[in-house]
VMD Tcl script that builds the backbone (N, CA, C; Angstrom):
set m [mol new atoms 327]
animate dup $m
set s [atomselect $m all]
$s set {name element resname resid chain x y z} {
  {N N UNK 1 A -14.357 -8.199 -16.638}
  {CA C UNK 1 A -14.568 -9.091 -15.519}
  {C C UNK 1 A -14.735 -10.504 -16.068}
  {N N UNK 2 A -14.079 -11.431 -15.457}
  {CA C UNK 2 A -14.144 -12.823 -15.899}
  {C C UNK 2 A -15.154 -13.581 -15.042}
  {N N UNK 3 A -15.742 -14.571 -15.645}
  {CA C UNK 3 A -16.673 -15.431 -14.927}
  {C C UNK 3 A -16.100 -16.836 -14.892}
  {N N UNK 4 A -16.098 -17.409 -13.715}
  {CA C UNK 4 A -15.627 -18.772 -13.533}
  {C C UNK 4 A -16.842 -19.622 -13.196}
  {N N UNK 5 A -17.003 -20.724 -13.875}
  {CA C UNK 5 A -18.119 -21.621 -13.622}
  {C C UNK 5 A -17.635 -22.775 -12.766}
  {N N UNK 6 A -18.191 -22.896 -11.581}
  {CA C UNK 6 A -17.827 -23.963 -10.660}
  {C C UNK 6 A -18.993 -24.929 -10.528}
  {N N UNK 7 A -18.691 -26.194 -10.374}
  {CA C UNK 7 A -19.737 -27.201 -10.164}
  {C C UNK 7 A -19.726 -27.623 -8.711}
  {N N UNK 8 A -20.909 -27.641 -8.150}
  {CA C UNK 8 A -21.040 -28.049 -6.761}
  {C C UNK 8 A -22.288 -28.915 -6.644}
  {N N UNK 9 A -22.081 -30.175 -6.385}
  {CA C UNK 9 A -23.166 -31.121 -6.161}
  {C C UNK 9 A -24.331 -30.928 -7.137}
  {N N UNK 10 A -24.069 -31.203 -8.393}
  {CA C UNK 10 A -25.088 -31.176 -9.446}
  {C C UNK 10 A -25.663 -29.793 -9.737}
  {N N UNK 11 A -25.021 -28.749 -9.310}
  {CA C UNK 11 A -25.485 -27.415 -9.675}
  {C C UNK 11 A -24.288 -26.590 -10.124}
  {N N UNK 12 A -24.538 -25.709 -11.063}
  {CA C UNK 12 A -23.481 -24.828 -11.546}
  {C C UNK 12 A -23.584 -23.496 -10.819}
  {N N UNK 13 A -22.481 -23.043 -10.320}
  {CA C UNK 13 A -22.426 -21.758 -9.636}
  {C C UNK 13 A -21.467 -20.870 -10.424}
  {N N UNK 14 A -21.948 -19.730 -10.856}
  {CA C UNK 14 A -21.100 -18.795 -11.583}
  {C C UNK 14 A -20.538 -17.772 -10.603}
  {N N UNK 15 A -19.250 -17.634 -10.628}
  {CA C UNK 15 A -18.578 -16.652 -9.780}
  {C C UNK 15 A -17.865 -15.667 -10.697}
  {N N UNK 16 A -18.124 -14.394 -10.486}
  {CA C UNK 16 A -17.445 -13.380 -11.287}
  {C C UNK 16 A -16.260 -12.842 -10.503}
  {N N UNK 17 A -15.126 -12.819 -11.174}
  {CA C UNK 17 A -13.907 -12.303 -10.557}
  {C C UNK 17 A -13.392 -11.160 -11.412}
  {N N UNK 18 A -13.202 -10.028 -10.780}
  {CA C UNK 18 A -12.655 -8.855 -11.466}
  {C C UNK 18 A -11.127 -8.950 -11.359}
  {N N UNK 19 A -10.495 -9.462 -12.404}
  {CA C UNK 19 A -9.052 -9.677 -12.359}
  {C C UNK 19 A -8.272 -8.376 -12.274}
  {N N UNK 20 A -8.846 -7.298 -12.781}
  {CA C UNK 20 A -8.203 -5.986 -12.649}
  {C C UNK 20 A -8.134 -5.602 -11.160}
  {N N UNK 21 A -9.225 -5.828 -10.444}
  {CA C UNK 21 A -9.261 -5.525 -9.014}
  {C C UNK 21 A -8.311 -6.439 -8.237}
  {N N UNK 22 A -8.240 -7.703 -8.633}
  {CA C UNK 22 A -7.322 -8.641 -7.978}
  {C C UNK 22 A -5.881 -8.186 -8.169}
  {N N UNK 23 A -5.552 -7.767 -9.381}
  {CA C UNK 23 A -4.192 -7.290 -9.663}
  {C C UNK 23 A -3.880 -6.041 -8.847}
  {N N UNK 24 A -4.851 -5.133 -8.751}
  {CA C UNK 24 A -4.650 -3.913 -7.975}
  {C C UNK 24 A -4.441 -4.243 -6.496}
  {N N UNK 25 A -5.239 -5.182 -5.980}
  {CA C UNK 25 A -5.092 -5.589 -4.573}
  {C C UNK 25 A -3.718 -6.209 -4.333}
  {N N UNK 26 A -3.257 -7.018 -5.277}
  {CA C UNK 26 A -1.931 -7.642 -5.150}
  {C C UNK 26 A -0.835 -6.585 -5.120}
  {N N UNK 27 A -0.963 -5.556 -5.946}
  {CA C UNK 27 A 0.036 -4.480 -5.959}
  {C C UNK 27 A 0.047 -3.723 -4.633}
  {N N UNK 28 A -1.131 -3.515 -4.062}
  {CA C UNK 28 A -1.213 -2.817 -2.778}
  {C C UNK 28 A -0.561 -3.657 -1.687}
  {N N UNK 29 A -0.867 -4.945 -1.660}
  {CA C UNK 29 A -0.250 -5.817 -0.657}
  {C C UNK 29 A 1.259 -5.902 -0.854}
  {N N UNK 30 A 1.680 -5.974 -2.107}
  {CA C UNK 30 A 3.110 -6.028 -2.399}
  {C C UNK 30 A 3.804 -4.739 -1.947}
  {N N UNK 31 A 3.095 -3.625 -2.004}
  {CA C UNK 31 A 3.716 -2.358 -1.632}
  {C C UNK 31 A 4.084 -2.308 -0.151}
  {N N UNK 32 A 3.335 -2.988 0.694}
  {CA C UNK 32 A 3.699 -2.982 2.122}
  {C C UNK 32 A 4.465 -4.230 2.541}
  {N N UNK 33 A 4.604 -5.177 1.628}
  {CA C UNK 33 A 5.359 -6.396 1.929}
  {C C UNK 33 A 6.809 -6.229 1.462}
  {N N UNK 34 A 7.427 -5.154 1.908}
  {CA C UNK 34 A 8.817 -4.847 1.545}
  {C C UNK 34 A 9.469 -4.221 2.774}
  {N N UNK 35 A 10.595 -4.748 3.163}
  {CA C UNK 35 A 11.255 -4.346 4.405}
  {C C UNK 35 A 11.535 -2.843 4.473}
  {N N UNK 36 A 12.078 -2.280 3.405}
  {CA C UNK 36 A 12.416 -0.860 3.415}
  {C C UNK 36 A 11.154 0.005 3.493}
  {N N UNK 37 A 10.114 -0.379 2.746}
  {CA C UNK 37 A 8.879 0.403 2.800}
  {C C UNK 37 A 8.234 0.293 4.182}
  {N N UNK 38 A 8.369 -0.857 4.828}
  {CA C UNK 38 A 7.875 -0.995 6.199}
  {C C UNK 38 A 8.639 -0.064 7.135}
  {N N UNK 39 A 9.942 0.052 6.930}
  {CA C UNK 39 A 10.759 0.973 7.739}
  {C C UNK 39 A 10.340 2.418 7.500}
  {N N UNK 40 A 10.054 2.761 6.251}
  {CA C UNK 40 A 9.626 4.120 5.917}
  {C C UNK 40 A 8.293 4.430 6.596}
  {N N UNK 41 A 7.343 3.496 6.520}
  {CA C UNK 41 A 6.039 3.693 7.160}
  {C C UNK 41 A 6.213 3.886 8.660}
  {N N UNK 42 A 7.032 3.045 9.282}
  {CA C UNK 42 A 7.276 3.135 10.725}
  {C C UNK 42 A 7.922 4.469 11.093}
  {N N UNK 43 A 8.913 4.891 10.316}
  {CA C UNK 43 A 9.605 6.153 10.579}
  {C C UNK 43 A 8.653 7.334 10.485}
  {N N UNK 44 A 7.861 7.374 9.432}
  {CA C UNK 44 A 6.895 8.465 9.277}
  {C C UNK 44 A 5.896 8.434 10.428}
  {N N UNK 45 A 5.430 7.250 10.772}
  {CA C UNK 45 A 4.463 7.115 11.861}
  {C C UNK 45 A 5.031 7.650 13.179}
  {N N UNK 46 A 6.290 7.351 13.456}
  {CA C UNK 46 A 6.923 7.800 14.697}
  {C C UNK 46 A 7.089 9.316 14.735}
  {N N UNK 47 A 7.224 9.937 13.570}
  {CA C UNK 47 A 7.491 11.374 13.497}
  {C C UNK 47 A 6.280 12.202 13.085}
  {N N UNK 48 A 5.174 11.574 12.793}
  {CA C UNK 48 A 3.980 12.309 12.380}
  {C C UNK 48 A 3.989 12.622 10.900}
  {N N UNK 49 A 4.859 13.513 10.494}
  {CA C UNK 49 A 5.045 13.868 9.083}
  {C C UNK 49 A 6.521 14.088 8.834}
  {N N UNK 50 A 6.951 13.752 7.608}
  {CA C UNK 50 A 8.360 13.944 7.253}
  {C C UNK 50 A 8.473 14.304 5.783}
  {N N UNK 51 A 9.559 14.976 5.443}
  {CA C UNK 51 A 9.871 15.245 4.042}
  {C C UNK 51 A 10.736 14.103 3.520}
  {N N UNK 52 A 10.847 14.020 2.208}
  {CA C UNK 52 A 11.694 12.981 1.614}
  {C C UNK 52 A 13.141 13.155 2.076}
  {N N UNK 53 A 13.585 14.391 2.239}
  {CA C UNK 53 A 14.953 14.648 2.697}
  {C C UNK 53 A 15.175 14.075 4.091}
  {N N UNK 54 A 14.232 14.321 4.985}
  {CA C UNK 54 A 14.356 13.778 6.344}
  {C C UNK 54 A 14.369 12.251 6.328}
  {N N UNK 55 A 13.564 11.674 5.463}
  {CA C UNK 55 A 13.480 10.216 5.379}
  {C C UNK 55 A 14.785 9.620 4.874}
  {N N UNK 56 A 15.309 10.152 3.756}
  {CA C UNK 56 A 16.514 9.521 3.216}
  {C C UNK 56 A 17.737 9.779 4.082}
  {N N UNK 57 A 17.773 10.908 4.774}
  {CA C UNK 57 A 18.895 11.160 5.682}
  {C C UNK 57 A 18.830 10.198 6.867}
  {N N UNK 58 A 17.647 10.069 7.455}
  {CA C UNK 58 A 17.482 9.217 8.633}
  {C C UNK 58 A 17.761 7.740 8.315}
  {N N UNK 59 A 17.329 7.276 7.139}
  {CA C UNK 59 A 17.517 5.873 6.771}
  {C C UNK 59 A 18.807 5.629 5.974}
  {N N UNK 60 A 19.565 6.696 5.743}
  {CA C UNK 60 A 20.837 6.607 5.005}
  {C C UNK 60 A 20.656 5.980 3.624}
  {N N UNK 61 A 19.707 6.562 2.884}
  {CA C UNK 61 A 19.400 6.099 1.527}
  {C C UNK 61 A 19.793 7.160 0.521}
  {N N UNK 62 A 19.853 6.750 -0.723}
  {CA C UNK 62 A 19.944 7.724 -1.808}
  {C C UNK 62 A 18.580 8.384 -1.935}
  {N N UNK 63 A 18.572 9.645 -2.324}
  {CA C UNK 63 A 17.317 10.375 -2.465}
  {C C UNK 63 A 16.395 9.693 -3.470}
  {N N UNK 64 A 16.963 9.214 -4.567}
  {CA C UNK 64 A 16.147 8.576 -5.603}
  {C C UNK 64 A 15.487 7.293 -5.098}
  {N N UNK 65 A 16.202 6.542 -4.254}
  {CA C UNK 65 A 15.651 5.301 -3.694}
  {C C UNK 65 A 14.470 5.624 -2.783}
  {N N UNK 66 A 14.649 6.605 -1.902}
  {CA C UNK 66 A 13.560 7.005 -1.002}
  {C C UNK 66 A 12.358 7.485 -1.810}
  {N N UNK 67 A 12.597 8.283 -2.827}
  {CA C UNK 67 A 11.509 8.810 -3.653}
  {C C UNK 67 A 10.760 7.705 -4.383}
  {N N UNK 68 A 11.484 6.715 -4.895}
  {CA C UNK 68 A 10.834 5.602 -5.594}
  {C C UNK 68 A 9.933 4.812 -4.651}
  {N N UNK 69 A 10.412 4.543 -3.457}
  {CA C UNK 69 A 9.611 3.785 -2.498}
  {C C UNK 69 A 8.423 4.605 -2.001}
  {N N UNK 70 A 8.610 5.895 -1.810}
  {CA C UNK 70 A 7.498 6.750 -1.408}
  {C C UNK 70 A 6.438 6.826 -2.510}
  {N N UNK 71 A 6.870 6.810 -3.771}
  {CA C UNK 71 A 5.922 6.830 -4.889}
  {C C UNK 71 A 5.055 5.570 -4.879}
  {N N UNK 72 A 5.653 4.442 -4.580}
  {CA C UNK 72 A 4.895 3.184 -4.500}
  {C C UNK 72 A 3.875 3.261 -3.362}
  {N N UNK 73 A 4.300 3.765 -2.214}
  {CA C UNK 73 A 3.391 3.902 -1.079}
  {C C UNK 73 A 2.291 4.925 -1.361}
  {N N UNK 74 A 2.628 5.961 -2.095}
  {CA C UNK 74 A 1.637 6.980 -2.476}
  {C C UNK 74 A 0.589 6.392 -3.413}
  {N N UNK 75 A 1.037 5.632 -4.426}
  {CA C UNK 75 A 0.098 5.010 -5.379}
  {C C UNK 75 A -0.857 4.041 -4.687}
  {N N UNK 76 A -0.397 3.417 -3.615}
  {CA C UNK 76 A -1.235 2.495 -2.849}
  {C C UNK 76 A -2.061 3.216 -1.792}
  {N N UNK 77 A -1.905 4.534 -1.722}
  {CA C UNK 77 A -2.631 5.379 -0.769}
  {C C UNK 77 A -2.293 5.040 0.681}
  {N N UNK 78 A -1.086 4.552 0.902}
  {CA C UNK 78 A -0.637 4.199 2.249}
  {C C UNK 78 A -0.028 5.408 2.943}
  {N N UNK 79 A 0.550 6.291 2.152}
  {CA C UNK 79 A 1.011 7.567 2.698}
  {C C UNK 79 A 0.245 8.692 2.013}
  {N N UNK 80 A 0.071 9.767 2.757}
  {CA C UNK 80 A -0.574 10.962 2.223}
  {C C UNK 80 A 0.483 12.035 2.028}
  {N N UNK 81 A 0.184 13.013 1.203}
  {CA C UNK 81 A 1.124 14.108 0.976}
  {C C UNK 81 A 0.424 15.438 1.198}
  {N N UNK 82 A 1.196 16.372 1.728}
  {CA C UNK 82 A 0.744 17.748 1.913}
  {C C UNK 82 A 1.866 18.653 1.432}
  {N N UNK 83 A 1.527 19.547 0.510}
  {CA C UNK 83 A 2.544 20.458 -0.017}
  {C C UNK 83 A 2.527 21.765 0.768}
  {N N UNK 84 A 3.719 22.188 1.195}
  {CA C UNK 84 A 3.920 23.490 1.836}
  {C C UNK 84 A 5.070 24.171 1.123}
  {N N UNK 85 A 4.748 25.060 0.219}
  {CA C UNK 85 A 5.782 25.711 -0.581}
  {C C UNK 85 A 6.504 24.687 -1.427}
  {N N UNK 86 A 7.826 24.611 -1.280}
  {CA C UNK 86 A 8.594 23.644 -2.063}
  {C C UNK 86 A 8.729 22.285 -1.381}
  {N N UNK 87 A 8.165 22.153 -0.177}
  {CA C UNK 87 A 8.272 20.904 0.577}
  {C C UNK 87 A 7.012 20.066 0.442}
  {N N UNK 88 A 7.209 18.754 0.342}
  {CA C UNK 88 A 6.098 17.805 0.378}
  {C C UNK 88 A 6.265 16.985 1.643}
  {N N UNK 89 A 5.244 17.043 2.480}
  {CA C UNK 89 A 5.256 16.316 3.742}
  {C C UNK 89 A 4.500 15.007 3.570}
  {N N UNK 90 A 5.089 13.922 4.041}
  {CA C UNK 90 A 4.476 12.603 3.966}
  {C C UNK 90 A 3.935 12.223 5.330}
  {N N UNK 91 A 2.726 11.663 5.336}
  {CA C UNK 91 A 2.104 11.172 6.562}
  {C C UNK 91 A 1.548 9.778 6.307}
  {N N UNK 92 A 1.299 9.036 7.349}
  {CA C UNK 92 A 0.753 7.688 7.228}
  {C C UNK 92 A -0.767 7.789 7.147}
  {N N UNK 93 A -1.348 7.074 6.198}
  {CA C UNK 93 A -2.800 6.996 6.063}
  {C C UNK 93 A -3.270 5.819 6.907}
  {N N UNK 94 A -3.556 6.080 8.170}
  {CA C UNK 94 A -3.928 5.020 9.108}
  {C C UNK 94 A -5.221 4.319 8.693}
  {N N UNK 95 A -6.164 5.070 8.153}
  {CA C UNK 95 A -7.429 4.456 7.730}
  {C C UNK 95 A -7.184 3.413 6.642}
  {N N UNK 96 A -6.292 3.750 5.700}
  {CA C UNK 96 A -5.981 2.813 4.620}
  {C C UNK 96 A -5.319 1.548 5.174}
  {N N UNK 97 A -4.386 1.718 6.121}
  {CA C UNK 97 A -3.723 0.558 6.714}
  {C C UNK 97 A -4.716 -0.312 7.488}
  {N N UNK 98 A -5.686 0.312 8.143}
  {CA C UNK 98 A -6.719 -0.457 8.836}
  {C C UNK 98 A -7.562 -1.246 7.830}
  {N N UNK 99 A -7.886 -0.632 6.688}
  {CA C UNK 99 A -8.647 -1.331 5.642}
  {C C UNK 99 A -7.865 -2.528 5.113}
  {N N UNK 100 A -6.566 -2.344 4.899}
  {CA C UNK 100 A -5.719 -3.429 4.398}
  {C C UNK 100 A -5.630 -4.546 5.434}
  {N N UNK 101 A -5.468 -4.176 6.702}
  {CA C UNK 101 A -5.386 -5.167 7.765}
  {C C UNK 101 A -6.675 -5.976 7.845}
  {N N UNK 102 A -7.818 -5.310 7.728}
  {CA C UNK 102 A -9.108 -6.011 7.757}
  {C C UNK 102 A -9.237 -6.942 6.551}
  {N N UNK 103 A -8.831 -6.462 5.377}
  {CA C UNK 103 A -8.899 -7.282 4.163}
  {C C UNK 103 A -8.058 -8.545 4.317}
  {N N UNK 104 A -6.847 -8.382 4.812}
  {CA C UNK 104 A -5.941 -9.529 4.972}
  {C C UNK 104 A -6.501 -10.488 6.019}
  {N N UNK 105 A -7.009 -9.957 7.116}
  {CA C UNK 105 A -7.592 -10.810 8.162}
  {C C UNK 105 A -8.765 -11.610 7.608}
  {N N UNK 106 A -9.652 -10.933 6.869}
  {CA C UNK 106 A -10.795 -11.620 6.270}
  {C C UNK 106 A -10.352 -12.669 5.254}
  {N N UNK 107 A -9.292 -12.378 4.545}
  {CA C UNK 107 A -8.800 -13.277 3.507}
  {C C UNK 107 A -8.220 -14.554 4.087}
  {N N UNK 108 A -7.530 -14.472 5.196}
  {CA C UNK 108 A -6.854 -15.650 5.730}
  {C C UNK 108 A -7.700 -16.447 6.704}
  {N N UNK 109 A -8.836 -15.916 7.106}
  {CA C UNK 109 A -9.691 -16.639 8.059}
  {C C UNK 109 A -10.559 -17.625 7.335}
}
mol reanalyze $m
mol bondsrecalc $m
mol representation Tube
mol addrep $m
């Protein structure tokens, strides 16, 4: 964790910034700031749960492209997965999206 020393009217204020956390937050925001990933989130949301096959067929993508984007959304905890036999079902993590929306709202206000 880094400490930044700021001066404010004859007093020093130390602010600690966890740059690892900042980088992680940036990656999470970047994961949803992508047109195709936004389409994937919307599609899954409209259908409740979907497999990667259903997603890439519906969006006319290569399977590898859909899988790569789903992996990014999974790492950011924006989509959830449920395994049923050989199928992995993807769902939208609404709680996580609400947390991100609140964070962004607080950040820009």
